[in-house]
C-alpha positions as protocol buffer text, in pm:
chain_id: "A"
residue {
  index: 1
  type: MET
  ca { x: 1403 y: -7123 z: 1166 }
}
residue {
  index: 2
  type: ILE
  ca { x: 1689 y: -6920 z: 1073 }
}
residue {
  index: 3
  type: ALA
  ca { x: 1580 y: -6986 z: 707 }
}
residue {
  index: 4
  type: MET
  ca { x: 1224 y: -6886 z: 770 }
}
residue {
  index: 5
  type: ILE
  ca { x: 1371 y: -6557 z: 946 }
}
residue {
  index: 6
  type: LEU
  ca { x: 1589 y: -6512 z: 639 }
}
residue {
  index: 7
  type: ARG
  ca { x: 1280 y: -6537 z: 405 }
}
residue {
  index: 8
  type: ASN
  ca { x: 1085 y: -6288 z: 622 }
}
residue {
  index: 9
  type: VAL
  ca { x: 1358 y: -6058 z: 626 }
}
residue {
  index: 10
  type: LEU
  ca { x: 1419 y: -6075 z: 239 }
}
residue {
  index: 11
  type: SER
  ca { x: 1059 y: -6035 z: 178 }
}
residue {
  index: 12
  type: LEU
  ca { x: 1015 y: -5708 z: 395 }
}
residue {
  index: 13
  type: LEU
  ca { x: 1321 y: -5563 z: 202 }
}
residue {
  index: 14
  type: VAL
  ca { x: 1174 y: -5654 z: -124 }
}
residue {
  index: 15
  type: PHE
  ca { x: 815 y: -5457 z: -17 }
}
residue {
  index: 16
  type: LEU
  ca { x: 1010 y: -5169 z: 107 }
}
residue {
  index: 17
  type: PHE
  ca { x: 1249 y: -5156 z: -214 }
}
residue {
  index: 18
  type: LEU
  ca { x: 930 y: -5167 z: -406 }
}
residue {
  index: 19
  type: SER
  ca { x: 700 y: -4955 z: -228 }
}
residue {
  index: 20
  type: PRO
  ca { x: 710 y: -4589 z: -332 }
}
residue {
  index: 21
  type: ALA
  ca { x: 876 y: -4359 z: -101 }
}
residue {
  index: 22
  type: PRO
  ca { x: 681 y: -4191 z: 211 }
}
residue {
  index: 23
  type: ALA
  ca { x: 612 y: -3844 z: 164 }
}
residue {
  index: 24
  type: TRP
  ca { x: 796 y: -3596 z: 394 }
}
residue {
  index: 25
  type: ALA
  ca { x: 516 y: -3431 z: 633 }
}
residue {
  index: 26
  type: ALA
  ca { x: 482 y: -3077 z: 510 }
}
residue {
  index: 27
  type: GLU
  ca { x: 612 y: -2784 z: 739 }
}
residue {
  index: 28
  type: LYS
  ca { x: 353 y: -2610 z: 889 }
}
residue {
  index: 29
  type: PHE
  ca { x: 380 y: -2218 z: 843 }
}
residue {
  index: 30
  type: THR
  ca { x: 180 y: -1937 z: 945 }
}
residue {
  index: 31
  type: THR
  ca { x: 217 y: -1592 z: 789 }
}
residue {
  index: 32
  type: ILE
  ca { x: 14 y: -1266 z: 913 }
}
residue {
  index: 33
  type: TYR
  ca { x: -97 y: -998 z: 684 }
}
residue {
  index: 34
  type: SER
  ca { x: -245 y: -663 z: 724 }
}
residue {
  index: 35
  type: ALA
  ca { x: -438 y: -541 z: 427 }
}
residue {
  index: 36
  type: ARG
  ca { x: -678 y: -697 z: 188 }
}
residue {
  index: 37
  type: VAL
  ca { x: -514 y: -533 z: -96 }
}
residue {
  index: 38
  type: MET
  ca { x: -325 y: -628 z: -420 }
}
residue {
  index: 39
  type: SER
  ca { x: 17 y: -584 z: -276 }
}
residue {
  index: 40
  type: GLN
  ca { x: -16 y: -847 z: 15 }
}
residue {
  index: 41
  type: SER
  ca { x: -190 y: -1090 z: -260 }
}
residue {
  index: 42
  type: MET
  ca { x: 92 y: -1341 z: -315 }
}
residue {
  index: 43
  type: PRO
  ca { x: -29 y: -1588 z: -50 }
}
residue {
  index: 44
  type: TRP
  ca { x: -340 y: -1587 z: -201 }
}
residue {
  index: 45
  type: ILE
  ca { x: -168 y: -1665 z: -558 }
}
residue {
  index: 46
  type: ALA
  ca { x: 58 y: -1906 z: -414 }
}
residue {
  index: 47
  type: GLN
  ca { x: -248 y: -2102 z: -241 }
}
residue {
  index: 48
  type: GLU
  ca { x: -438 y: -2090 z: -604 }
}
residue {
  index: 49
  type: ALA
  ca { x: -150 y: -2186 z: -792 }
}
residue {
  index: 50
  type: GLY
  ca { x: -41 y: -2480 z: -594 }
}
residue {
  index: 51
  type: LEU
  ca { x: 313 y: -2356 z: -500 }
}
residue {
  index: 52
  type: PHE
  ca { x: 289 y: -2394 z: -120 }
}
residue {
  index: 53
  type: LYS
  ca { x: 238 y: -2794 z: -223 }
}
residue {
  index: 54
  type: LYS
  ca { x: 534 y: -2728 z: -430 }
}
residue {
  index: 55
  type: TYR
  ca { x: 747 y: -2621 z: -146 }
}
residue {
  index: 56
  type: ASN
  ca { x: 603 y: -2889 z: 84 }
}
residue {
  index: 57
  type: LEU
  ca { x: 461 y: -2592 z: 313 }
}
residue {
  index: 58
  type: ASP
  ca { x: 141 y: -2650 z: 520 }
}
residue {
  index: 59
  type: HIS
  ca { x: 67 y: -2273 z: 488 }
}
residue {
  index: 60
  type: SER
  ca { x: -181 y: -2064 z: 728 }
}
residue {
  index: 61
  type: LEU
  ca { x: -276 y: -1733 z: 672 }
}
residue {
  index: 62
  type: VAL
  ca { x: -399 y: -1479 z: 897 }
}
residue {
  index: 63
  type: PHE
  ca { x: -558 y: -1144 z: 892 }
}
residue {
  index: 64
  type: VAL
  ca { x: -509 y: -861 z: 1148 }
}
residue {
  index: 65
  type: ALA
  ca { x: -552 y: -499 z: 1031 }
}
residue {
  index: 66
  type: SER
  ca { x: -232 y: -279 z: 1139 }
}
residue {
  index: 67
  type: SER
  ca { x: 111 y: -326 z: 1114 }
}
residue {
  index: 68
  type: GLY
  ca { x: 164 y: -231 z: 1488 }
}
residue {
  index: 69
  type: ILE
  ca { x: -94 y: -522 z: 1593 }
}
residue {
  index: 70
  type: VAL
  ca { x: 46 y: -759 z: 1331 }
}
residue {
  index: 71
  type: THR
  ca { x: 410 y: -683 z: 1505 }
}
residue {
  index: 72
  type: ALA
  ca { x: 292 y: -731 z: 1864 }
}
residue {
  index: 73
  type: ALA
  ca { x: 146 y: -1081 z: 1746 }
}
residue {
  index: 74
  type: LEU
  ca { x: 482 y: -1175 z: 1558 }
}
residue {
  index: 75
  type: LEU
  ca { x: 675 y: -1059 z: 1869 }
}
residue {
  index: 76
  type: GLY
  ca { x: 416 y: -1285 z: 2087 }
}
residue {
  index: 77
  type: GLY
  ca { x: 548 y: -1581 z: 1921 }
}
residue {
  index: 78
  type: ASP
  ca { x: 265 y: -1712 z: 1712 }
}
residue {
  index: 79
  type: PRO
  ca { x: 339 y: -1662 z: 1354 }
}
residue {
  index: 80
  type: ASP
  ca { x: 646 y: -1762 z: 1142 }
}
residue {
  index: 81
  type: MET
  ca { x: 634 y: -1454 z: 909 }
}
residue {
  index: 82
  type: THR
  ca { x: 448 y: -1151 z: 868 }
}
residue {
  index: 83
  type: LEU
  ca { x: 336 y: -919 z: 531 }
}
residue {
  index: 84
  type: THR
  ca { x: 270 y: -589 z: 639 }
}
residue {
  index: 85
  type: GLY
  ca { x: 387 y: -220 z: 647 }
}
residue {
  index: 86
  type: GLY
  ca { x: 687 y: -106 z: 776 }
}
residue {
  index: 87
  type: VAL
  ca { x: 634 y: 135 z: 1106 }
}
residue {
  index: 88
  type: GLY
  ca { x: 502 y: -115 z: 1341 }
}
residue {
  index: 89
  type: ASN
  ca { x: 838 y: -322 z: 1300 }
}
residue {
  index: 90
  type: VAL
  ca { x: 1048 y: -21 z: 1312 }
}
residue {
  index: 91
  type: ASN
  ca { x: 888 y: 80 z: 1603 }
}
residue {
  index: 92
  type: ALA
  ca { x: 933 y: -228 z: 1797 }
}
residue {
  index: 93
  type: TYR
  ca { x: 1284 y: -212 z: 1693 }
}
residue {
  index: 94
  type: ILE
  ca { x: 1379 y: 119 z: 1833 }
}
residue {
  index: 95
  type: ARG
  ca { x: 1201 y: 37 z: 2159 }
}
residue {
  index: 96
  type: GLY
  ca { x: 1429 y: -281 z: 2205 }
}
residue {
  index: 97
  type: SER
  ca { x: 1259 y: -576 z: 1998 }
}
residue {
  index: 98
  type: THR
  ca { x: 1573 y: -613 z: 1792 }
}
residue {
  index: 99
  type: ASP
  ca { x: 1473 y: -962 z: 1717 }
}
residue {
  index: 100
  type: VAL
  ca { x: 1252 y: -826 z: 1432 }
}
residue {
  index: 101
  type: VAL
  ca { x: 1407 y: -823 z: 1086 }
}
residue {
  index: 102
  type: PHE
  ca { x: 1309 y: -751 z: 739 }
}
residue {
  index: 103
  type: VAL
  ca { x: 1386 y: -997 z: 514 }
}
residue {
  index: 104
  type: GLY
  ca { x: 1223 y: -908 z: 158 }
}
residue {
  index: 105
  type: GLY
  ca { x: 1039 y: -594 z: 26 }
}
residue {
  index: 106
  type: VAL
  ca { x: 748 y: -583 z: -218 }
}
residue {
  index: 107
  type: LYS
  ca { x: 662 y: -203 z: -223 }
}
residue {
  index: 108
  type: ASN
  ca { x: 896 y: 64 z: -137 }
}
residue {
  index: 109
  type: VAL
  ca { x: 668 y: 373 z: -232 }
}
residue {
  index: 110
  type: MET
  ca { x: 322 y: 435 z: -116 }
}
residue {
  index: 111
  type: THR
  ca { x: 25 y: 400 z: -351 }
}
residue {
  index: 112
  type: GLN
  ca { x: -294 y: 521 z: -158 }
}
residue {
  index: 113
  type: THR
  ca { x: -505 y: 769 z: -248 }
}
residue {
  index: 114
  type: LEU
  ca { x: -748 y: 1031 z: -83 }
}
residue {
  index: 115
  type: ILE
  ca { x: -1119 y: 982 z: -238 }
}
residue {
  index: 116
  type: ALA
  ca { x: -1400 y: 1184 z: -153 }
}
residue {
  index: 117
  type: GLY
  ca { x: -1741 y: 1288 z: -305 }
}
residue {
  index: 118
  type: GLY
  ca { x: -1958 y: 1570 z: -350 }
}
residue {
  index: 119
  type: ASN
  ca { x: -1849 y: 1914 z: -314 }
}
residue {
  index: 120
  type: LEU
  ca { x: -1490 y: 1813 z: -198 }
}
residue {
  index: 121
  type: LYS
  ca { x: -1272 y: 1845 z: -469 }
}
residue {
  index: 122
  type: LYS
  ca { x: -913 y: 1966 z: -355 }
}
residue {
  index: 123
  type: PRO
  ca { x: -731 y: 1904 z: -85 }
}
residue {
  index: 124
  type: GLU
  ca { x: -780 y: 2207 z: 108 }
}
residue {
  index: 125
  type: ASP
  ca { x: -1132 y: 2109 z: 135 }
}
residue {
  index: 126
  type: VAL
  ca { x: -1065 y: 1859 z: 381 }
}
residue {
  index: 127
  type: LYS
  ca { x: -1084 y: 2093 z: 655 }
}
residue {
  index: 128
  type: GLY
  ca { x: -1282 y: 2020 z: 928 }
}
residue {
  index: 129
  type: LYS
  ca { x: -1343 y: 1682 z: 787 }
}
residue {
  index: 130
  type: LYS
  ca { x: -1323 y: 1303 z: 880 }
}
residue {
  index: 131
  type: ILE
  ca { x: -1091 y: 1110 z: 711 }
}
residue {
  index: 132
  type: GLY
  ca { x: -1112 y: 718 z: 699 }
}
residue {
  index: 133
  type: VAL
  ca { x: -806 y: 519 z: 762 }
}
residue {
  index: 134
  type: SER
  ca { x: -796 y: 133 z: 848 }
}
residue {
  index: 135
  type: ARG
  ca { x: -588 y: 200 z: 1193 }
}
residue {
  index: 136
  type: ILE
  ca { x: -409 y: 470 z: 1355 }
}
residue {
  index: 137
  type: GLY
  ca { x: -21 y: 372 z: 1281 }
}
residue {
  index: 138
  type: SER
  ca { x: -116 y: 212 z: 956 }
}
residue {
  index: 139
  type: ASN
  ca { x: 13 y: 279 z: 628 }
}
residue {
  index: 140
  type: THR
  ca { x: -326 y: 467 z: 534 }
}
residue {
  index: 141
  type: HIS
  ca { x: -273 y: 696 z: 827 }
}
residue {
  index: 142
  type: TYR
  ca { x: 65 y: 749 z: 743 }
}
residue {
  index: 143
  type: PHE
  ca { x: 5 y: 820 z: 392 }
}
residue {
  index: 144
  type: THR
  ca { x: -274 y: 1102 z: 449 }
}
residue {
  index: 145
  type: ILE
  ca { x: -10 y: 1249 z: 700 }
}
residue {
  index: 146
  type: GLN
  ca { x: 248 y: 1271 z: 458 }
}
residue {
  index: 147
  type: ALA
  ca { x: 28 y: 1366 z: 155 }
}
residue {
  index: 148
  type: LEU
  ca { x: -182 y: 1640 z: 340 }
}
residue {
  index: 149
  type: ARG
  ca { x: 136 y: 1807 z: 482 }
}
residue {
  index: 150
  type: ARG
  ca { x: 241 y: 1903 z: 133 }
}
residue {
  index: 151
  type: PHE
  ca { x: -65 y: 2149 z: 150 }
}
residue {
  index: 152
  type: ASN
  ca { x: -10 y: 2260 z: 513 }
}
residue {
  index: 153
  type: LEU
  ca { x: -265 y: 2064 z: 651 }
}
residue {
  index: 154
  type: GLU
  ca { x: -210 y: 1890 z: 1007 }
}
residue {
  index: 155
  type: PRO
  ca { x: -401 y: 1608 z: 1162 }
}
residue {
  index: 156
  type: GLY
  ca { x: -573 y: 1751 z: 1470 }
}
residue {
  index: 157
  type: ARG
  ca { x: -555 y: 2105 z: 1377 }
}
residue {
  index: 158
  type: ASP
  ca { x: -753 y: 2073 z: 1025 }
}
residue {
  index: 159
  type: PHE
  ca { x: -876 y: 1734 z: 1017 }
}
residue {
  index: 160
  type: SER
  ca { x: -960 y: 1426 z: 1196 }
}
residue {
  index: 161
  type: PHE
  ca { x: -904 y: 997 z: 1155 }
}
residue {
  index: 162
  type: ILE
  ca { x: -1183 y: 777 z: 1175 }
}
residue {
  index: 163
  type: GLN
  ca { x: -1043 y: 411 z: 1207 }
}
residue {
  index: 164
  type: THR
  ca { x: -1225 y: 159 z: 1000 }
}
residue {
  index: 165
  type: GLY
  ca { x: -1032 y: -166 z: 1021 }
}
residue {
  index: 166
  type: GLY
  ca { x: -950 y: -190 z: 652 }
}
residue {
  index: 167
  type: ASP
  ca { x: -991 y: -73 z: 302 }
}
residue {
  index: 168
  type: PRO
  ca { x: -1331 y: -260 z: 234 }
}
residue {
  index: 169
  type: GLU
  ca { x: -1474 y: -112 z: 603 }
}
residue {
  index: 170
  type: THR
  ca { x: -1320 y: 250 z: 461 }
}
residue {
  index: 171
  type: PHE
  ca { x: -1504 y: 236 z: 166 }
}
residue {
  index: 172
  type: ALA
  ca { x: -1841 y: 135 z: 323 }
}
residue {
  index: 173
  type: ALA
  ca { x: -1785 y: 398 z: 559 }
}
residue {
  index: 174
  type: LEU
  ca { x: -1768 y: 676 z: 289 }
}
residue {
  index: 175
  type: VAL
  ca { x: -2063 y: 527 z: 114 }
}
residue {
  index: 176
  type: GLY
  ca { x: -2273 y: 528 z: 431 }
}
residue {
  index: 177
  type: GLY
  ca { x: -2142 y: 901 z: 540 }
}
residue {
  index: 178
  type: GLY
  ca { x: -1959 y: 784 z: 870 }
}
residue {
  index: 179
  type: ILE
  ca { x: -1674 y: 962 z: 693 }
}
residue {
  index: 180
  type: ASP
  ca { x: -1597 y: 1258 z: 435 }
}
residue {
  index: 181
  type: VAL
  ca { x: -1291 y: 1126 z: 302 }
}
residue {
  index: 182
  type: ALA
  ca { x: -1142 y: 783 z: 254 }
}
residue {
  index: 183
  type: CYS
  ca { x: -773 y: 672 z: 239 }
}
residue {
  index: 184
  type: LEU
  ca { x: -759 y: 394 z: 19 }
}
residue {
  index: 185
  type: THR
  ca { x: -534 y: 115 z: -168 }
}
residue {
  index: 186
  type: PRO
  ca { x: -576 y: -61 z: -494 }
}
residue {
  index: 187
  type: PRO
  ca { x: -789 y: -227 z: -585 }
}
residue {
  index: 188
  type: THR
  ca { x: -1047 y: -63 z: -347 }
}
residue {
  index: 189
  type: ASP
  ca { x: -976 y: 289 z: -482 }
}
residue {
  index: 190
  type: ALA
  ca { x: -1086 y: 191 z: -826 }
}
residue {
  index: 191
  type: ARG
  ca { x: -1374 y: 61 z: -703 }
}
residue {
  index: 192
  type: ALA
  ca { x: -1471 y: 358 z: -553 }
}
residue {
  index: 193
  type: ILE
  ca { x: -1412 y: 556 z: -857 }
}
residue {
  index: 194
  type: ALA
  ca { x: -1628 y: 316 z: -1026 }
}
residue {
  index: 195
  type: GLU
  ca { x: -1898 y: 429 z: -803 }
}
residue {
  index: 196
  type: GLY
  ca { x: -1909 y: 773 z: -883 }
}
residue {
  index: 197
  type: TYR
  ca { x: -1624 y: 908 z: -649 }
}
residue {
  index: 198
  type: HIS
  ca { x: -1321 y: 1099 z: -764 }
}
residue {
  index: 199
  type: TYR
  ca { x: -959 y: 1151 z: -617 }
}
residue {
  index: 200
  type: LEU
  ca { x: -847 y: 1442 z: -409 }
}
residue {
  index: 201
  type: ILE
  ca { x: -487 y: 1310 z: -433 }
}
residue {
  index: 202
  type: TYR
  ca { x: -332 y: 1043 z: -647 }
}
residue {
  index: 203
  type: GLY
  ca { x: -94 y: 868 z: -414 }
}
residue {
  index: 204
  type: PRO
  ca { x: 130 y: 727 z: -679 }
}
residue {
  index: 205
  type: ASP
  ca { x: 223 y: 1025 z: -853 }
}
residue {
  index: 206
  type: LEU
  ca { x: 370 y: 1133 z: -534 }
}
residue {
  index: 207
  type: LYS
  ca { x: 588 y: 866 z: -502 }
}
residue {
  index: 208
  type: ILE
  ca { x: 625 y: 889 z: -121 }
}
residue {
  index: 209
  type: PRO
  ca { x: 937 y: 651 z: -47 }
}
residue {
  index: 210
  type: TYR
  ca { x: 813 y: 418 z: 246 }
}
residue {
  index: 211
  type: VAL
  ca { x: 815 y: 54 z: 337 }
}
residue {
  index: 212
  type: ALA
  ca { x: 433 y: -3 z: 219 }
}
residue {
  index: 213
  type: THR
  ca { x: 485 y: -368 z: 201 }
}
residue {
  index: 214
  type: SER
  ca { x: 745 y: -626 z: 353 }
}
residue {
  index: 215
  type: PHE
  ca { x: 797 y: -955 z: 481 }
}
residue {
  index: 216
  type: VAL
  ca { x: 906 y: -967 z: 852 }
}
residue {
  index: 217
  type: THR
  ca { x: 1010 y: -1232 z: 1077 }
}
residue {
  index: 218
  type: LYS
  ca { x: 1258 y: -1259 z: 1367 }
}
residue {
  index: 219
  type: ARG
  ca { x: 1598 y: -1390 z: 1376 }
}
residue {
  index: 220
  type: SER
  ca { x: 1527 y: -1616 z: 1653 }
}
residue {
  index: 221
  type: THR
  ca { x: 1283 y: -1784 z: 1393 }
}
residue {
  index: 222
  type: ILE
  ca { x: 1549 y: -1776 z: 1087 }
}
residue {
  index: 223
  type: ALA
  ca { x: 1781 y: -1929 z: 1354 }
}
residue {
  index: 224
  type: LYS
  ca { x: 1544 y: -2228 z: 1441 }
}
residue {
  index: 225
  type: ARG
  ca { x: 1394 y: -2243 z: 1102 }
}
residue {
  index: 226
  type: PRO
  ca { x: 1637 y: -2138 z: 836 }
}
residue {
  index: 227
  type: GLN
  ca { x: 1546 y: -2381 z: 545 }
}
residue {
  index: 228
  type: VAL
  ca { x: 1185 y: -2320 z: 556 }
}
residue {
  index: 229
  type: ILE
  ca { x: 1189 y: -1949 z: 573 }
}
residue {
  index: 230
  type: GLY
  ca { x: 1394 y: -1992 z: 257 }
}
residue {
  index: 231
  type: ASP
  ca { x: 1132 y: -2219 z: 98 }
}
residue {
  index: 232
  type: PHE
  ca { x: 868 y: -1972 z: 209 }
}
residue {
  index: 233
  type: LEU
  ca { x: 1046 y: -1692 z: 32 }
}
residue {
  index: 234
  type: ARG
  ca { x: 1104 y: -1896 z: -288 }
}
residue {
  index: 235
  type: THR
  ca { x: 721 y: -1983 z: -290 }
}
residue {
  index: 236
  type: MET
  ca { x: 646 y: -1605 z: -276 }
}
residue {
  index: 237
  type: ALA
  ca { x: 902 y: -1534 z: -540 }
}
residue {
  index: 238
  type: GLU
  ca { x: 722 y: -1762 z: -764 }
}
residue {
  index: 239
  type: ALA
  ca { x: 400 y: -1605 z: -659 }
}
residue {
  index: 240
  type: SER
  ca { x: 554 y: -1239 z: -756 }
}
residue {
  index: 241
  type: LYS
  ca { x: 678 y: -1370 z: -1105 }
}
residue {
  index: 242
  type: VAL
  ca { x: 281 y: -1501 z: -1147 }
}
residue {
  index: 243
  type: MET
  ca { x: 185 y: -1177 z: -1027 }
}
residue {
  index: 244
  type: HIS
  ca { x: 370 y: -985 z: -1277 }
}
residue {
  index: 245
  type: THR
  ca { x: 356 y: -1181 z: -1584 }
}
residue {
  index: 246
  type: ASP
  ca { x: -38 y: -1354 z: -1573 }
}
residue {
  index: 247
  type: ARG
  ca { x: -271 y: -1077 z: -1536 }
}
residue {
  index: 248
  type: GLU
  ca { x: -564 y: -1292 z: -1593 }
}
residue {
  index: 249
  type: PHE
  ca { x: -474 y: -1561 z: -1297 }
}
residue {
  index: 250
  type: VAL
  ca { x: -414 y: -1254 z: -1091 }
}
residue {
  index: 251
  type: TYR
  ca { x: -782 y: -1102 z: -1132 }
}
residue {
  index: 252
  type: LYS
  ca { x: -937 y: -1473 z: -1060 }
}
residue {
  index: 253
  type: VAL
  ca { x: -770 y: -1447 z: -733 }
}
residue {
  index: 254
  type: LEU
  ca { x: -877 y: -1089 z: -666 }
}
residue {
  index: 255
  type: GLY
  ca { x: -1213 y: -1174 z: -774 }
}
residue {
  index: 256
  type: LYS
  ca { x: -1208 y: -1466 z: -548 }
}
residue {
  index: 257
  type: TYR
  ca { x: -1075 y: -1300 z: -239 }
}
residue {
  index: 258
  type: LEU
  ca { x: -1185 y: -981 z: -255 }
}
residue {
  index: 259
  type: ARG
  ca { x: -1509 y: -1017 z: -440 }
}
residue {
  index: 260
  type: ILE
  ca { x: -1412 y: -776 z: -715 }
}
residue {
  index: 261
  type: MET
  ca { x: -1510 y: -892 z: -1068 }
}
residue {
  index: 262
  type: ASP
  ca { x: -1547 y: -591 z: -1286 }
}
residue {
  index: 263
  type: ARG
  ca { x: -1291 y: -583 z: -1540 }
}
residue {
  index: 264
  type: LYS
  ca { x: -1223 y: -201 z: -1526 }
}
residue {
  index: 265
  type: ILE
  ca { x: -1137 y: -169 z: -1155 }
}
residue {
  index: 266
  type: LEU
  ca { x: -933 y: -490 z: -1164 }
}
residue {
  index: 267
  type: ASP
  ca { x: -729 y: -291 z: -1498 }
}
residue {
  index: 268
  type: ALA
  ca { x: -739 y: 23 z: -1303 }
}
residue {
  index: 269
  type: ALA
  ca { x: -613 y: -142 z: -973 }
}
residue {
  index: 270
  type: TYR
  ca { x: -347 y: -358 z: -1137 }
}
residue {
  index: 271
  type: ASN
  ca { x: -200 y: -83 z: -1418 }
}
residue {
  index: 272
  type: ALA
  ca { x: -172 y: 156 z: -1087 }
}
residue {
  index: 273
  type: GLU
  ca { x: 10 y: -94 z: -859 }
}
residue {
  index: 274
  type: ILE
  ca { x: 214 y: -332 z: -1039 }
}
residue {
  index: 275
  type: LYS
  ca { x: 474 y: -59 z: -1107 }
}
residue {
  index: 276
  type: ALA
  ca { x: 529 y: -13 z: -775 }
}
residue {
  index: 277
  type: LEU
  ca { x: 587 y: -381 z: -669 }
}
residue {
  index: 278
  type: GLU
  ca { x: 950 y: -522 z: -658 }
}
residue {
  index: 279
  type: PRO
  ca { x: 996 y: -819 z: -871 }
}
residue {
  index: 280
  type: ARG
  ca { x: 1274 y: -949 z: -664 }
}
residue {
  index: 281
  type: PHE
  ca { x: 1203 y: -834 z: -325 }
}
residue {
  index: 282
  type: VAL
  ca { x: 1429 y: -546 z: -280 }
}
residue {
  index: 283
  type: ILE
  ca { x: 1448 y: -354 z: 26 }
}
residue {
  index: 284
  type: LYS
  ca { x: 1534 y: 23 z: -51 }
}
residue {
  index: 285
  type: ALA
  ca { x: 1721 y: 196 z: 240 }
}
residue {
  index: 286
  type: ASP
  ca { x: 1546 y: 527 z: 150 }
}
residue {
  index: 287
  type: ALA
  ca { x: 1227 y: 354 z: 200 }
}
residue {
  index: 288
  type: LEU
  ca { x: 1313 y: 206 z: 558 }
}
residue {
  index: 289
  type: GLN
  ca { x: 1504 y: 596 z: 619 }
}
residue {
  index: 290
  type: ALA
  ca { x: 1172 y: 737 z: 543 }
}
residue {
  index: 291
  type: ILE
  ca { x: 979 y: 592 z: 832 }
}
residue {
  index: 292
  type: LEU
  ca { x: 1285 y: 620 z: 1084 }
}
residue {
  index: 293
  type: ASP
  ca { x: 1282 y: 972 z: 985 }
}
residue {
  index: 294
  type: GLU
  ca { x: 889 y: 1002 z: 1083 }
}
residue {
  index: 295
  type: VAL
  ca { x: 934 y: 789 z: 1409 }
}
residue {
  index: 296
  type: SER
  ca { x: 1256 y: 995 z: 1510 }
}
residue {
  index: 297
  type: GLN
  ca { x: 977 y: 1296 z: 1545 }
}
residue {
  index: 298
  type: ILE
  ca { x: 849 y: 1138 z: 1863 }
}
residue {
  index: 299
  type: ASP
  ca { x: 1130 y: 894 z: 1980 }
}
residue {
  index: 300
  type: ALA
  ca { x: 1476 y: 1028 z: 1941 }
}
residue {
  index: 301
  type: ARG
  ca { x: 1614 y: 667 z: 1939 }
}
residue {
  index: 302
  type: ALA
  ca { x: 1502 y: 624 z: 1585 }
}
residue {
  index: 303
  type: LYS
  ca { x: 1805 y: 867 z: 1499 }
}
residue {
  index: 304
  type: LYS
  ca { x: 2067 y: 637 z: 1606 }
}
residue {
  index: 305
  type: VAL
  ca { x: 1952 y: 335 z: 1391 }
}
residue {
  index: 306
  type: LYS
  ca { x: 2058 y: 251 z: 1054 }
}
residue {
  index: 307
  type: PRO
  ca { x: 1843 y: 107 z: 790 }
}
residue {
  index: 308
  type: GLN
  ca { x: 2051 y: -178 z: 746 }
}
residue {
  index: 309
  type: GLU
  ca { x: 2060 y: -291 z: 1104 }
}
residue {
  index: 310
  type: LEU
  ca { x: 1696 y: -355 z: 1021 }
}
residue {
  index: 311
  type: VAL
  ca { x: 1774 y: -574 z: 751 }
}
residue {
  index: 312
  type: ASP
  ca { x: 1897 y: -961 z: 696 }
}
residue {
  index: 313
  type: THR
  ca { x: 1964 y: -1028 z: 310 }
}
residue {
  index: 314
  type: ARG
  ca { x: 2050 y: -1364 z: 346 }
}
residue {
  index: 315
  type: TYR
  ca { x: 1774 y: -1516 z: 133 }
}
residue {
  index: 316
  type: LEU
  ca { x: 1759 y: -1257 z: -149 }
}
residue {
  index: 317
  type: ASP
  ca { x: 2158 y: -1286 z: -167 }
}
residue {
  index: 318
  type: GLU
  ca { x: 2121 y: -1662 z: -193 }
}
residue {
  index: 319
  type: MET
  ca { x: 1841 y: -1623 z: -464 }
}
residue {
  index: 320
  type: GLU
  ca { x: 2048 y: -1409 z: -668 }
}
residue {
  index: 321
  type: LYS
  ca { x: 2394 y: -1590 z: -607 }
}
residue {
  index: 322
  type: SER
  ca { x: 2223 y: -1945 z: -716 }
}
residue {
  index: 323
  type: GLY
  ca { x: 2068 y: -1776 z: -997 }
}
residue {
  index: 324
  type: PHE
  ca { x: 1719 y: -1890 z: -885 }
}
residue {
  index: 325
  type: PHE
  ca { x: 1560 y: -1540 z: -976 }
}
residue {
  index: 326
  type: ASP
  ca { x: 1755 y: -1547 z: -1331 }
}
residue {
  index: 327
  type: GLN
  ca { x: 1615 y: -1890 z: -1379 }
}
residue {
  index: 328
  type: LEU
  ca { x: 1268 y: -1767 z: -1239 }
}
residue {
  index: 329
  type: TRP
  ca { x: 1229 y: -1455 z: -1473 }
}
residue {
  index: 330
  type: ALA
  ca { x: 1371 y: -1643 z: -1777 }
}
residue {
  index: 331
  type: LYS
  ca { x: 1056 y: -1850 z: -1772 }
}
residue {
  index: 332
  type: LYS
  ca { x: 805 y: -1780 z: -2010 }
}
């Protein structure tokens, strides 16, 4: 009897030893993004390149227009990460939601443009006109205000806003005559130009500092899932490398997700946007300060907040110190 038990145990040990090791269950991870634009396309790139699988992430990507609504969803507890503009997160922080924290920067300047057709040829022509933006409080809304103030034009007094929901919807509203001017981001602006519209203001030339695209999570999420947050950011870092070095792959991804196949449109969008993207996810203090300055005009509490209070650089620091970034960018 004992001999039989020993034989069974030995057989079991041999089976376990020779069997392949079981794969660990992938970590579920949810990201919310706020705009269907090139600067927020890294999760698409990661999905198509198999990078989430490489880092053992079971990733879900959810679209919600406007950084303010995205921030509300983050604080509501559902997503692990958000990819969005900075203003909604800054507003939440100064109102007491200090759990919100920036962990990586994608774009620290604004690259939106104002586009129109017909007889609207210069910024001053927007007087009395309707300008389409994705949402009040969004990047497009902020850019429009900042850009037109350079020409002594103010919302309410000189022009009005129409909320559309996103760049594709803004372009559709322009074509359909529902708005007079569209605030668009690459690649939708290039699509509008290809359709015969023209620039009133070409945003990249202005170099307006602003956290236009960033990775934002909660300090409590970092405390609960520190390794998984790190794996996600490494995934995004690899996607960023693809973004900067494999134009043809990026075009395929943008074509699939944005349904834009025209090579001229993709070239124009890529050439304008890639120069503004941060290869190593640097978060610039002046870009955060620009948002704080804007918010302080309606909420004095913003004057007491320093940009560094909003940021946790532990993952960027680790990728630098470990040589991860250097090794990644050394690969051809």
